[in-house]
C-alpha positions as CSV (number, residue, x, y, z in Angstrom):
1,M,108.8,106.3,109.9
2,S,108.6,105.2,106.4
3,K,111.1,106.0,103.7
4,Y,108.5,108.2,101.9
5,E,107.8,110.4,104.9
6,P,109.9,113.3,103.5
7,L,107.5,113.4,100.5
8,W,104.4,113.3,102.6
9,K,105.7,116.1,104.8
10,Y,106.6,118.1,101.6
11,L,103.1,117.9,100.4
12,K,101.5,118.8,103.7
13,E,103.8,121.7,104.4
14,N,103.2,123.3,101.0
15,R,99.4,123.0,101.4
16,K,98.4,123.0,97.8
17,E,95.1,121.5,96.7
18,N,96.9,119.2,94.3
19,Y,100.3,118.5,93.0
20,K,101.6,117.0,89.8
21,L,105.2,116.0,90.5
22,S,107.6,114.3,88.1
23,Y,109.5,111.3,89.2
24,E,112.6,113.5,89.1
25,E,111.1,116.0,91.4
26,I,110.1,113.2,93.8
27,K,113.7,111.9,93.6
28,N,115.0,115.3,94.6
29,I,112.7,115.4,97.6
30,L,113.4,111.9,98.7
31,G,117.0,111.4,97.7
32,F,116.3,108.2,95.9
33,D,114.4,106.9,92.9
34,L,110.8,105.6,93.2
35,D,110.4,101.9,93.3
36,H,107.5,99.4,93.4
37,S,107.3,99.8,97.2
38,F,105.6,103.2,96.6
39,L,102.5,101.3,95.7
40,T,102.4,99.8,99.2
41,Y,103.4,102.9,101.0
42,K,101.1,105.3,99.2
43,K,98.2,104.6,101.6
44,E,100.2,106.4,104.3
45,I,99.7,109.7,102.6
46,K,96.1,109.9,103.8
47,E,97.4,110.5,107.3
48,Y,98.8,113.8,105.9
49,G,95.6,114.8,104.2
50,Y,96.3,113.7,100.6
51,E,95.7,110.8,98.3
52,V,97.4,109.6,95.1
53,G,95.2,110.6,92.2
54,K,97.0,109.2,89.2
55,I,100.3,107.6,88.4
56,S,101.4,108.1,84.8
57,M,104.1,105.8,83.7
58,K,104.2,107.4,80.3
59,E,104.6,111.0,81.5
60,K,106.6,109.9,84.6
61,T,104.4,111.9,86.9
62,I,102.2,111.4,90.0
63,I,99.2,113.5,90.9
64,F,98.4,114.0,94.6
65,N,95.1,115.5,95.7
66,K,94.1,117.0,99.0
67,I,91.3,115.2,100.7
């Protein structure tokens, strides 16, 4: 189990077509701040039916899209 699994489960359980989550919202789901390891682990989300669409450093948001 990866440290990002609570986020992947959150996305899958809520079943939206896409999400735009702020870094703060993600922190609330995970219980910790995002770090660079997210870039390595983001490939795991495909197992849950989603993909990372866009990471905005300026807006501090991440878009997730259902695949």
